[in-house]
C-alpha positions in Angstrom: 21.1 -7.2 -2.5 21.5 -7.8 -6.2 22.4 -11.4 -6.6 20.7 -11.4 -9.9 21.9 -14.1 -12.2 21.8 -11.7 -15.1 23.5 -8.3 -14.4 21.3 -6.6 -17.0 18.0 -7.3 -15.2 16.6 -5.5 -12.2 15.8 -7.3 -8.9 12.0 -7.4 -9.6 12.7 -9.3 -12.8 14.7 -11.9 -10.8 12.0 -12.4 -8.3 9.6 -13.2 -11.1 11.8 -16.2 -12.1 10.5 -18.1 -9.0 7.3 -19.5 -10.4 5.1 -22.5 -9.9 5.6 -24.9 -12.8 9.1 -23.6 -13.5 12.5 -25.1 -12.3 13.3 -24.3 -8.7 16.6 -22.4 -8.3 19.4 -24.9 -7.8 21.9 -24.3 -5.1 25.0 -25.8 -3.4 25.2 -25.3 0.3 27.1 -26.7 3.2 25.0 -28.7 5.6 25.1 -30.5 8.9 23.5 -33.9 9.4 24.1 -36.3 12.3 27.6 -35.2 13.0 28.8 -34.7 9.5 29.3 -31.5 7.5 28.8 -32.0 3.7 27.9 -30.1 0.6 24.2 -30.4 -0.6 22.6 -29.5 -3.9 19.0 -29.5 -5.0 20.2 -31.5 -8.0 21.4 -34.2 -5.6 17.8 -35.1 -5.1 16.7 -35.5 -8.8 14.1 -38.3 -8.9 12.8 -37.4 -5.4 10.3 -34.9 -4.1 12.0 -32.2 -2.0 10.5 -30.1 0.8 12.8 -27.2 1.2 12.0 -25.7 4.6 13.4 -22.2 5.3 13.4 -20.9 8.9 14.8 -17.7 10.4 17.5 -18.8 12.9 18.7 -21.5 15.2 18.2 -20.9 19.0 14.8 -19.3 18.5 11.4 -20.2 19.9 9.1 -21.1 17.0 11.7 -22.9 14.8 12.3 -25.9 17.0 8.5 -26.6 17.2 8.4 -26.9 13.4 11.8 -28.6 12.9 11.3 -31.2 15.7 7.9 -32.1 14.3 9.3 -32.4 10.8 12.0 -34.8 12.2 9.4 -36.9 14.1 7.4 -37.1 10.8 10.4 -37.6 8.5 9.6 -41.3 7.9 6.2 -40.3 6.5 7.9 -38.0 4.0 10.5 -40.7 3.1 7.7 -43.2 2.5 6.4 -40.7 -0.1 9.8 -40.4 -1.8 10.2 -36.9 -0.3 13.4 -35.5 1.2 13.1 -32.7 3.8 15.9 -30.1 3.8 16.0 -27.5 6.5 17.7 -24.2 5.7 18.6 -21.0 7.6 21.2 -18.2 7.4 23.1 -19.8 10.3 26.5 -21.5 9.9 26.8 -25.3 10.0 28.6 -24.7 13.3 25.6 -23.0 14.7 23.4 -25.9 13.5 25.8 -28.4 15.2 25.7 -26.5 18.5 22.0 -26.1 18.4 21.3 -29.7 17.7 23.6 -30.7 20.6 21.0 -28.8 22.8 17.8 -30.0 21.2 18.7 -33.4 19.6 19.6 -34.5 16.1 17.1 -34.3 13.3 16.4 -37.0 10.7 17.2 -34.6 7.8 20.0 -32.2 7.0 20.2 -28.5 8.0 21.7 -26.4 5.3 23.6 -23.1 5.8 22.7 -20.1 3.7 25.2 -17.7 5.3 25.6 -15.7 2.1 21.8 -15.4 2.0 21.8 -16.1 -1.7 19.5 -19.1 -1.5 17.0 -17.1 0.7 17.2 -14.3 -1.8 16.6 -16.6 -4.8 13.6 -18.2 -3.1 12.3 -14.7 -2.2 12.2 -15.3 1.5 15.0 -13.0 2.6 14.2 -10.1 5.0 17.2 -8.1 4.0 17.1 -5.5 6.8 17.1 -8.2 9.4 19.4 -10.6 7.6 17.1 -13.6 8.2 14.6 -15.7 6.2 10.9 -15.8 6.4 9.3 -19.2 7.1 9.0 -20.7 3.7 8.2 -24.2 2.6 8.8 -25.1 -1.0 7.6 -28.4 -2.6 9.8 -29.4 -5.6 9.0 -32.4 -7.8 11.4 -35.1 -8.9 12.3 -33.1 -12.0 13.2 -30.0 -10.0 9.9 -28.2 -10.8 8.4 -25.9 -8.2 5.0 -27.2 -7.4 4.0 -25.2 -4.3 5.3 -22.7 -1.7 3.9 -21.4 1.5 5.6 -18.4 3.1 4.7 -17.1 6.6 5.9 -14.3 8.7 8.5 -15.3 11.3 6.0 -15.4 14.1 3.8 -18.3 12.9 4.9 -21.9 12.4 3.7 -24.1 9.5 1.5 -27.1 9.5 3.4 -30.3 8.8 0.2 -32.3 8.1 -0.6 -29.8 5.3 2.9 -30.1 3.8 2.7 -33.9 3.7 -0.9 -33.7 2.3 0.3 -31.4 -0.5 3.2 -33.8 -1.4 0.8 -36.7 -1.5 -1.8 -34.8 -3.6 0.8 -33.7 -6.1 2.0 -37.3 -6.4 -1.5 -38.4 -7.6 -1.0 -36.4 -10.8 -4.7 -35.8 -10.6 -7.2 -33.1 -9.6 -7.7 -33.1 -5.8 -10.6 -31.4 -4.1 -10.4 -29.3 -0.9 -9.4 -31.3 2.1 -8.2 -34.3 0.0 -6.2 -36.8 1.9 -4.2 -39.9 0.8 -6.7 -42.7 0.0 -9.5 -40.3 -0.9 -10.9 -40.2 -4.4 -9.5 -37.7 -6.8 -11.7 -35.8 -9.2 -10.3 -37.6 -12.3 -8.9 -35.9 -15.4 
């Protein structure tokens, strides 16, 4: 898939554009949230931290464990000025049907049916047409601060995602195992 933004570069060059400390790829995607279908963009969240949470597919086994836990913990992310956005290659209609089965979430689920966003964030498994489990932390200026990418078989740790958001928000050096309220290492 060559969704490269510059037709003169090769795919490997495009993947290198996703770098910590650089702007995260912006996107516009249709999403589903509490009965409504709307357009969402990364730039809509300027001034907020964003946790962009890729998952393979609706109606699977590991995904609901992660996404339900994120929904339960959404208030903690909100209290830290962070917006969670779930995203998969499913349609908004699939999201709607799935959420009717398992219950509404406290954050939007975005549709990446073209797989362009998954490709730009380097989580697309092209031969399967699905995304890996990727969690991307983006600061209020749209700068990529962290990403964790897992194979589709293993869920991510929501405590660690929240800890990372909080640690980045200190603007300071944080030692291993740092938690909100702990001392930082100072600058």
